[in-house]
Each structure stands twice: as structure tokens, then as C-alpha cells.
KEZATOR-947476 format. One record per atom (N, C-alpha, C, O): z, x, y; residue number from 1; residue in one letter. Coordinates in nm, 4 decimals, always signed. Atoms other than C-alpha are relative to their C-alpha. Layout:
! KEZATOR-947476
ATOM/z/x/y/num/residuo
ATOM/Z/X/Y/NUM/A
...
//
This chain:
! KEZATOR-947476
ATOM/z/x/y/num/residuo
ATOM/+0.1240/-0.0749/+0.0074/1/M
ATOM/+0.0674/-1.5177/+0.2083/1/M
ATOM/+0.0254/+0.1440/+0.0441/1/M
ATOM/+0.0982/+0.1683/+0.1404/1/M
ATOM/-0.0141/-0.1412/-0.0338/2/C
ATOM/+0.0475/-1.1390/+0.2165/2/C
ATOM/-0.1016/+0.0363/+0.1086/2/C
ATOM/-0.2211/+0.0135/+0.0899/2/C
ATOM/+0.0946/-0.0341/-0.1072/3/P
ATOM/-0.1039/-1.0124/+0.5462/3/P
ATOM/-0.0905/+0.1187/-0.0339/3/P
ATOM/-0.1994/+0.1300/+0.0223/3/P
ATOM/+0.0788/-0.1189/+0.0319/4/F
ATOM/-0.2310/-0.6867/+0.3903/4/F
ATOM/-0.1095/-0.0283/-0.1025/4/F
ATOM/-0.2221/+0.0190/-0.0869/4/F
ATOM/+0.0973/+0.0243/+0.1058/5/T
ATOM/-0.4062/-0.8158/+0.0775/5/T
ATOM/-0.0648/-0.1374/+0.0081/5/T
ATOM/-0.1704/-0.1590/-0.0513/5/T
ATOM/+0.0546/+0.1348/-0.0103/6/G
ATOM/-0.4645/-1.1815/+0.1685/6/G
ATOM/+0.0329/-0.0879/-0.1194/6/G
ATOM/-0.0213/-0.1976/-0.1324/6/G
ATOM/-0.0380/+0.0786/+0.1172/7/K
ATOM/-0.3052/-1.3009/-0.1555/7/K
ATOM/+0.0801/-0.1221/+0.0436/7/K
ATOM/+0.1643/-0.1136/+0.1331/7/K
ATOM/-0.0753/+0.1209/-0.0288/8/K
ATOM/-0.1770/-1.6585/-0.1476/8/K
ATOM/+0.0224/-0.0771/-0.1290/8/K
ATOM/-0.0295/-0.0398/-0.2342/8/K
ATOM/-0.0367/+0.0736/+0.1213/9/S
ATOM/-0.0406/-1.9169/-0.3897/9/S
ATOM/-0.1227/-0.0630/-0.0647/9/S
ATOM/-0.2211/-0.0954/+0.0019/9/S
ATOM/+0.1099/+0.0512/+0.0804/10/N
ATOM/-0.2645/-2.0476/-0.6664/10/N
ATOM/+0.0398/-0.1345/-0.0605/10/N
ATOM/+0.1515/-0.1498/-0.1099/10/N
ATOM/-0.0268/+0.1296/+0.0627/11/R
ATOM/-0.2887/-2.4089/-0.7860/11/R
ATOM/-0.0422/+0.0078/-0.1467/11/R
ATOM/-0.1525/+0.0521/-0.1788/11/R
ATOM/+0.0269/-0.0082/+0.1432/12/A
ATOM/-0.2687/-2.4365/-1.1633/12/A
ATOM/+0.0527/-0.1248/-0.0691/12/A
ATOM/+0.1224/-0.2059/-0.0082/12/A
ATOM/-0.0488/+0.1107/+0.0807/13/N
ATOM/-0.2007/-2.6865/-1.4387/13/N
ATOM/+0.1168/+0.0466/-0.0855/13/N
ATOM/+0.1120/+0.1525/-0.1481/13/N
ATOM/-0.1106/-0.0211/+0.0935/14/K
ATOM/+0.1319/-2.7004/-1.6191/14/K
ATOM/-0.0313/-0.0889/-0.1195/14/K
ATOM/-0.0418/-0.2107/-0.1048/14/K
ATOM/+0.0426/+0.0738/+0.1184/15/V
ATOM/+0.0431/-2.8041/-1.9744/15/V
ATOM/+0.1178/-0.0140/-0.0960/15/V
ATOM/+0.1760/+0.0854/-0.1395/15/V
ATOM/-0.1099/+0.0260/+0.0920/16/S
ATOM/+0.3048/-2.9669/-2.1944/16/S
ATOM/-0.0484/+0.0100/-0.1447/16/S
ATOM/-0.1667/+0.0324/-0.1705/16/S
ATOM/+0.0347/-0.0049/+0.1420/17/F
ATOM/+0.3144/-2.9688/-2.5738/17/F
ATOM/-0.0972/-0.1115/-0.0363/17/F
ATOM/-0.1831/-0.0934/-0.1227/17/F
ATOM/+0.0897/+0.1129/+0.0267/18/S
ATOM/+0.1404/-3.3084/-2.5714/18/S
ATOM/-0.1301/+0.0104/+0.0789/18/S
ATOM/-0.2074/-0.0853/+0.0839/18/S
ATOM/+0.1209/-0.0294/-0.0764/19/N
ATOM/-0.1351/-3.1536/-2.3548/19/N
ATOM/-0.0100/-0.0835/+0.1280/19/N
ATOM/-0.1196/-0.1042/+0.1800/19/N
ATOM/-0.0048/+0.0720/-0.1265/20/H
ATOM/-0.0259/-3.3571/-2.0496/20/H
ATOM/-0.0001/+0.1018/+0.1133/20/H
ATOM/+0.0841/+0.1915/+0.1148/20/H
ATOM/+0.0162/-0.0990/-0.1058/21/K
ATOM/-0.1348/-3.1681/-1.7355/21/K
ATOM/+0.0561/-0.0517/+0.1324/21/K
ATOM/+0.0243/-0.1627/+0.1751/21/K
ATOM/-0.0507/+0.0286/-0.1334/22/T
ATOM/+0.0546/-3.1680/-1.4061/22/T
ATOM/-0.0240/+0.1225/+0.0875/22/T
ATOM/-0.0244/+0.2354/+0.0383/22/T
ATOM/+0.0287/-0.1093/-0.0927/23/K
ATOM/-0.0179/-2.9584/-1.0975/23/K
ATOM/+0.1264/+0.0803/+0.0310/23/K
ATOM/+0.2360/+0.0249/+0.0398/23/K
ATOM/-0.1098/-0.0869/-0.0409/24/K
ATOM/+0.2011/-2.6601/-1.0093/24/K
ATOM/-0.0576/+0.1121/+0.0857/24/K
ATOM/-0.1784/+0.1359/+0.0862/24/K
ATOM/+0.0415/-0.1138/-0.0818/25/L
ATOM/+0.1893/-2.3664/-0.7700/25/L
ATOM/+0.0497/+0.1300/-0.0626/25/L
ATOM/+0.1646/+0.1396/-0.1058/25/L
ATOM/-0.0378/-0.1340/+0.0442/26/Q
ATOM/+0.1897/-2.0039/-0.8809/26/Q
ATOM/+0.0085/+0.0866/+0.1257/26/Q
ATOM/-0.0931/+0.1164/+0.1885/26/Q
ATOM/-0.0218/-0.0712/-0.1252/27/F
ATOM/+0.3407/-1.8063/-0.5942/27/F
ATOM/-0.0240/+0.1495/-0.0149/27/F
ATOM/-0.0152/+0.2051/-0.1243/27/F
ATOM/+0.0204/-0.1444/-0.0057/28/V
ATOM/+0.2659/-1.4492/-0.4912/28/V
ATOM/+0.1370/+0.0674/+0.0016/28/V
ATOM/+0.2324/+0.0130/+0.0573/28/V
ATOM/-0.1250/-0.0752/+0.0036/29/N
ATOM/+0.5379/-1.1897/-0.5535/29/N
ATOM/+0.0177/+0.0727/+0.1337/29/N
ATOM/-0.0206/+0.1887/+0.1483/29/N
ATOM/-0.0200/-0.0561/-0.1331/30/L
ATOM/+0.6351/-1.1325/-0.1884/30/L
ATOM/+0.1395/+0.0599/+0.0122/30/L
ATOM/+0.2370/+0.0032/-0.0372/30/L
ATOM/-0.1257/-0.0713/-0.0184/31/Q
ATOM/+0.9089/-0.8865/-0.0918/31/Q
ATOM/+0.0163/+0.0359/+0.1471/31/Q
ATOM/-0.0816/+0.0646/+0.2159/31/Q
ATOM/-0.0314/-0.0552/-0.1320/32/Y
ATOM/+1.0815/-0.7973/+0.2354/32/Y
ATOM/+0.0318/+0.1478/-0.0182/32/Y
ATOM/+0.1188/+0.1839/-0.0974/32/Y
ATOM/-0.0200/-0.1439/+0.0145/33/K
ATOM/+1.0624/-0.4201/+0.2764/33/K
ATOM/+0.0032/+0.0677/+0.1362/33/K
ATOM/-0.0699/+0.0303/+0.2279/33/K
ATOM/-0.0007/-0.0886/-0.1152/34/R
ATOM/+1.1531/-0.1630/+0.5390/34/R
ATOM/-0.0773/+0.1249/-0.0392/34/R
ATOM/-0.0377/+0.1966/-0.1311/34/R
ATOM/+0.0864/-0.1136/+0.0334/35/I
ATOM/+0.8802/+0.1014/+0.5352/35/I
ATOM/-0.0042/+0.0940/+0.1194/35/I
ATOM/-0.0185/+0.0496/+0.2333/35/I
ATOM/+0.0054/-0.0993/-0.1063/36/W
ATOM/+0.8829/+0.4255/+0.7352/36/W
ATOM/-0.1432/+0.0140/+0.0493/36/W
ATOM/-0.2349/+0.0415/-0.0282/36/W
ATOM/+0.1301/-0.0131/-0.0646/37/W
ATOM/+0.5921/+0.4332/+0.9792/37/W
ATOM/-0.0033/+0.1339/+0.0716/37/W
ATOM/+0.0620/+0.1515/+0.1745/37/W
ATOM/-0.0012/-0.1382/-0.0484/38/E
ATOM/+0.5141/+0.7997/+1.0450/38/E
ATOM/-0.0547/+0.0110/+0.1422/38/E
ATOM/+0.0004/+0.0858/+0.2229/38/E
ATOM/+0.0612/-0.0095/-0.1331/39/A
ATOM/+0.2927/+0.7485/+1.3523/39/A
ATOM/+0.0923/-0.0555/+0.1079/39/A
ATOM/+0.0960/-0.0039/+0.2196/39/A
ATOM/-0.0912/+0.0605/-0.0965/40/G
ATOM/+0.5509/+0.5269/+1.5230/40/G
ATOM/+0.1394/+0.0588/-0.0028/40/G
ATOM/+0.2223/+0.0251/+0.0818/40/G
ATOM/-0.1304/-0.0644/+0.0178/41/K
ATOM/+0.8484/+0.7381/+1.4061/41/K
ATOM/+0.1145/-0.1016/-0.0098/41/K
ATOM/+0.2202/-0.0834/+0.0506/41/K
ATOM/-0.1032/+0.1025/+0.0174/42/R
ATOM/+1.0437/+0.4276/+1.3025/42/R
ATOM/-0.0295/-0.0802/-0.1266/42/R
ATOM/-0.1364/-0.0686/-0.1866/42/R
ATOM/+0.0178/+0.0896/+0.1122/43/Y
ATOM/+1.0953/+0.1754/+1.0246/43/Y
ATOM/-0.0664/-0.1286/+0.0472/43/Y
ATOM/-0.0430/-0.1742/+0.1592/43/Y
ATOM/+0.0647/+0.1276/-0.0263/44/V
ATOM/+0.8814/-0.1388/+1.0121/44/V
ATOM/+0.0407/-0.0938/-0.1121/44/V
ATOM/+0.0247/-0.0606/-0.2295/44/V
ATOM/-0.0387/+0.0972/+0.1015/45/K
ATOM/+1.0140/-0.4488/+0.8338/45/K
ATOM/-0.1180/-0.0943/-0.0246/45/K
ATOM/-0.1660/-0.1597/+0.0680/45/K
ATOM/+0.1176/+0.0774/+0.0347/46/L
ATOM/+0.7321/-0.6272/+0.6502/46/L
ATOM/+0.0296/-0.0908/-0.1194/46/L
ATOM/+0.1154/-0.0599/-0.2021/46/L
ATOM/-0.0036/+0.0858/+0.1181/47/R
ATOM/+0.6943/-0.9145/+0.4047/47/R
ATOM/-0.1368/+0.0115/-0.0653/47/R
ATOM/-0.2359/-0.0404/-0.0140/47/R
ATOM/+0.1286/-0.0266/+0.0642/48/L
ATOM/+0.4246/-0.8083/+0.1621/48/L
ATOM/+0.0104/-0.0117/-0.1506/48/L
ATOM/+0.1196/-0.0136/-0.2072/48/L
ATOM/+0.0043/+0.0140/+0.1451/49/S
ATOM/+0.3146/-0.8417/-0.1976/49/S
ATOM/+0.0243/+0.1350/-0.0664/49/S
ATOM/+0.0118/+0.2396/-0.0028/49/S
ATOM/-0.0245/-0.1239/+0.0731/50/T
ATOM/+0.3979/-0.5860/-0.4646/50/T
ATOM/-0.1293/+0.0797/-0.0166/50/T
ATOM/-0.1256/+0.2025/-0.0236/50/T
ATOM/+0.1292/-0.0689/+0.0062/51/K
ATOM/+0.0266/-0.5053/-0.4937/51/K
ATOM/-0.0241/+0.0787/+0.1283/51/K
ATOM/-0.0751/+0.1906/+0.1239/51/K
ATOM/+0.0144/-0.0698/-0.1278/52/A
ATOM/+0.0248/-0.4156/-0.1225/52/A
ATOM/+0.0942/+0.1196/+0.0072/52/A
ATOM/+0.0592/+0.2224/+0.0652/52/A
ATOM/-0.0931/-0.1125/+0.0037/53/L
ATOM/+0.3320/-0.1958/-0.1777/53/L
ATOM/-0.0591/+0.1187/-0.0746/53/L
ATOM/-0.0485/+0.2326/-0.0292/53/L
ATOM/+0.0627/-0.1071/+0.0774/54/K
ATOM/+0.1480/+0.0036/-0.4441/54/K
ATOM/-0.1149/+0.0634/+0.0773/54/K
ATOM/-0.1340/+0.1849/+0.0719/54/K
ATOM/+0.1117/-0.0505/-0.0784/55/T
ATOM/-0.1553/+0.0356/-0.2164/55/T
ATOM/+0.0494/+0.0864/+0.1155/55/T
ATOM/-0.0109/+0.1890/+0.1467/55/T
ATOM/-0.0575/-0.0780/-0.1100/56/I
ATOM/+0.0622/+0.1584/+0.0733/56/I
ATOM/+0.0517/+0.1339/-0.0505/56/I
ATOM/+0.0349/+0.2356/+0.0168/56/I
ATOM/-0.0481/-0.1259/+0.0579/57/E
ATOM/+0.2244/+0.4202/-0.1520/57/E
ATOM/-0.1156/+0.0946/-0.0306/57/E
ATOM/-0.1019/+0.2164/-0.0184/57/E
ATOM/+0.1148/-0.0823/+0.0367/58/K
ATOM/-0.1196/+0.5407/-0.2591/58/K
ATOM/-0.0763/+0.0504/+0.1227/58/K
ATOM/-0.1085/+0.1689/+0.1312/58/K
ATOM/+0.0886/-0.0339/-0.1115/59/N
ATOM/-0.3137/+0.5348/+0.0710/59/N
ATOM/+0.0720/+0.0259/+0.1318/59/N
ATOM/+0.0146/+0.0875/+0.2216/59/N
ATOM/-0.0727/-0.0167/-0.1255/60/G
ATOM/-0.0453/+0.5321/+0.3417/60/G
ATOM/-0.0031/-0.1275/+0.0827/60/G
ATOM/-0.0978/-0.2058/+0.0753/60/G
ATOM/-0.0158/+0.1236/-0.0772/61/L
ATOM/+0.0721/+0.2614/+0.5804/61/L
ATOM/-0.1060/-0.0141/+0.1084/61/L
ATOM/-0.1585/-0.1235/+0.1293/61/L
ATOM/+0.0990/+0.0076/-0.1086/62/D
ATOM/-0.1650/+0.3483/+0.8665/62/D
ATOM/-0.1376/-0.0408/-0.0511/62/D
ATOM/-0.2041/-0.1239/+0.0107/62/D
ATOM/+0.1326/+0.0297/+0.0539/63/A
ATOM/-0.4787/+0.3349/+0.6498/63/A
ATOM/-0.0103/-0.1448/-0.0467/63/A
ATOM/-0.1112/-0.2112/-0.0228/63/A
ATOM/+0.0020/+0.1368/+0.0517/64/V
ATOM/-0.3867/+0.0046/+0.4849/64/V
ATOM/+0.0049/-0.1006/+0.1149/64/V
ATOM/-0.0651/-0.2017/+0.1120/64/V
ATOM/-0.0102/+0.0903/-0.1152/65/A
ATOM/-0.2889/-0.1587/+0.8164/65/A
ATOM/-0.1304/-0.0033/+0.0792/65/A
ATOM/-0.1710/-0.1089/+0.1278/65/A
ATOM/+0.1268/-0.0051/-0.0734/66/K
ATOM/-0.6111/-0.0425/+0.9820/66/K
ATOM/-0.1080/-0.0781/-0.0735/66/K
ATOM/-0.1867/-0.1490/-0.0107/66/K
ATOM/+0.0994/+0.0721/+0.0797/67/K
ATOM/-0.8231/-0.1804/+0.6966/67/K
ATOM/+0.0227/-0.1508/+0.0061/67/K
ATOM/-0.0731/-0.2281/+0.0072/67/K
ATOM/-0.0326/+0.1429/-0.0052/68/A
ATOM/-0.6394/-0.5168/+0.7120/68/A
ATOM/-0.0076/-0.0547/+0.1424/68/A
ATOM/-0.0039/-0.1761/+0.1619/68/A
ATOM/+0.0079/+0.0440/-0.1391/69/G
ATOM/-0.6655/-0.5271/+1.0935/69/G
ATOM/+0.1346/-0.0420/+0.0567/69/G
ATOM/+0.1419/-0.1331/+0.1391/69/G
ATOM/-0.1350/+0.0326/-0.0445/70/I
ATOM/-0.2893/-0.5353/+1.1508/70/I
ATOM/+0.0485/+0.1071/+0.0969/70/I
ATOM/+0.0380/+0.2266/+0.0692/70/I
ATOM/-0.0549/-0.0915/-0.1001/71/D
ATOM/-0.1326/-0.3807/+1.4623/71/D
ATOM/+0.1495/+0.0124/-0.0246/71/D
ATOM/+0.2228/-0.0847/-0.0057/71/D
ATOM/-0.1405/-0.0212/+0.0334/72/L
ATOM/+0.2039/-0.2310/+1.3629/72/L
ATOM/+0.0886/+0.0146/+0.1233/72/L
ATOM/+0.2108/+0.0062/+0.1115/72/L
ATOM/-0.0796/-0.0161/-0.1202/73/R
ATOM/+0.3144/-0.1788/+1.7237/73/R
ATOM/+0.0684/-0.1300/+0.0408/73/R
ATOM/+0.1719/-0.1265/+0.1074/73/R
ATOM/-0.0563/+0.1295/-0.0365/74/K
ATOM/+0.3832/-0.5536/+1.7621/74/K
ATOM/+0.1282/-0.0301/-0.0753/74/K
ATOM/+0.2154/-0.0999/-0.0234/74/K
ATOM/-0.1099/+0.0395/+0.0859/75/K
ATOM/+0.6345/-0.5711/+1.4777/75/K
ATOM/+0.1234/+0.0825/+0.0226/75/K
ATOM/+0.2252/+0.0606/-0.0431/75/K
//
């Protein structure tokens, strides 16, 4: 699960050619990334989704972490 966006795996049906349905999980695209935290003057290693990465590039790490309620000083 991504801590910034709240995205988690989705349960779906895998449908065969004969229309036989079995359950499967569709996982979130999670990545381990080292991101420079300007306020802390250091790198922070995070496991986040690619959607969260795009949001951090657009709005900045501090704004996204504050909106998600994540304290970066702990990590």
C-alpha cells in the first residue's frame, strides 16, 4: 500500500477463453526511491506508487507529506 496516495491492491476476475472466472490480485506499481528532502537537507528512502512520484514532482515532498499526514523526520 502506498502511504501517500492510499492505493492498495485490487481484487479482480481472471477470465479465460471459456469464460471461467478465477480471482486474482492487481497490485499497485510500488517503487523504492531516494528523494531529496529540502527541509531536512537529506535523502529520504520511501516506498511509494508511481502516481505519488508524479505528485511529489509537481507539488513538492513537503506539501504531499503534510497532506497525507506523514512525518518525514521519523524515516
